[in-house]
C-alpha positions in Angstrom: 18.0 -12.1 17.1 19.6 -11.6 13.9 16.7 -13.8 12.6 14.4 -11.1 14.0 16.5 -8.3 12.6 16.7 -10.0 8.7 12.7 -10.2 9.0 12.0 -6.8 9.9 14.3 -5.7 7.2 12.9 -7.8 4.4 9.5 -6.5 5.6 10.3 -2.8 5.4 12.0 -3.5 1.9 9.3 -5.4 0.8 6.6 -2.8 2.0 8.6 -0.1 0.2 8.7 -2.1 -3.0 4.7 -2.3 -3.0 4.4 1.3 -2.1 6.2 2.5 -5.2 3.2 0.1 -7.4 0.7 2.4 -6.1 -1.0 5.2 -7.9 -1.0 8.0 -6.2 -3.3 11.0 -7.1 -2.0 14.4 -8.2 -2.1 17.5 -6.2 -5.7 18.4 -8.2 -7.2 14.9 -7.7 -6.4 15.2 -3.8 -7.8 18.9 -3.4 -11.0 17.6 -5.3 -11.4 14.3 -3.3 -10.5 16.3 0.3 -13.3 19.1 -0.9 -15.6 16.5 -2.0 -15.3 14.6 1.2 -15.8 17.8 3.7 -18.8 18.9 1.8 -20.3 15.1 2.1 -19.5 15.3 5.8 -20.9 18.7 6.2 -24.5 17.5 4.3 -24.8 14.2 6.2 -24.1 15.8 9.6 -26.3 18.6 8.9 -28.9 15.9 7.7 -28.6 14.1 11.0 -28.6 17.4 13.1 -31.9 17.7 11.6 -33.5 14.7 11.9 -32.3 14.6 15.9 -33.8 17.8 16.2 -37.4 17.0 14.7 -37.2 13.4 16.5 -36.9 15.3 19.7 -39.3 17.8 18.9 -41.6 14.9 18.2 -41.0 13.2 21.2 -41.6 15.7 23.4 -44.9 16.8 21.6 -46.0 13.2 22.0 -45.0 12.9 25.8 -47.3 16.2 26.9 -50.3 14.8 25.0 
């Protein structure tokens, strides 16, 4: 049991040490990245929706022939 607790404490301590080595974005960079990702998701979602509608119309047209 002590080995499990000791191993867990060591794991947490090493994780904290590694997280401190990471470089974290500042508030401005984080905001800009969030906006960029949001715009990219909206653009790609719109593109996929357009392709979906066009393919549905095409298939509907083909099946009526």
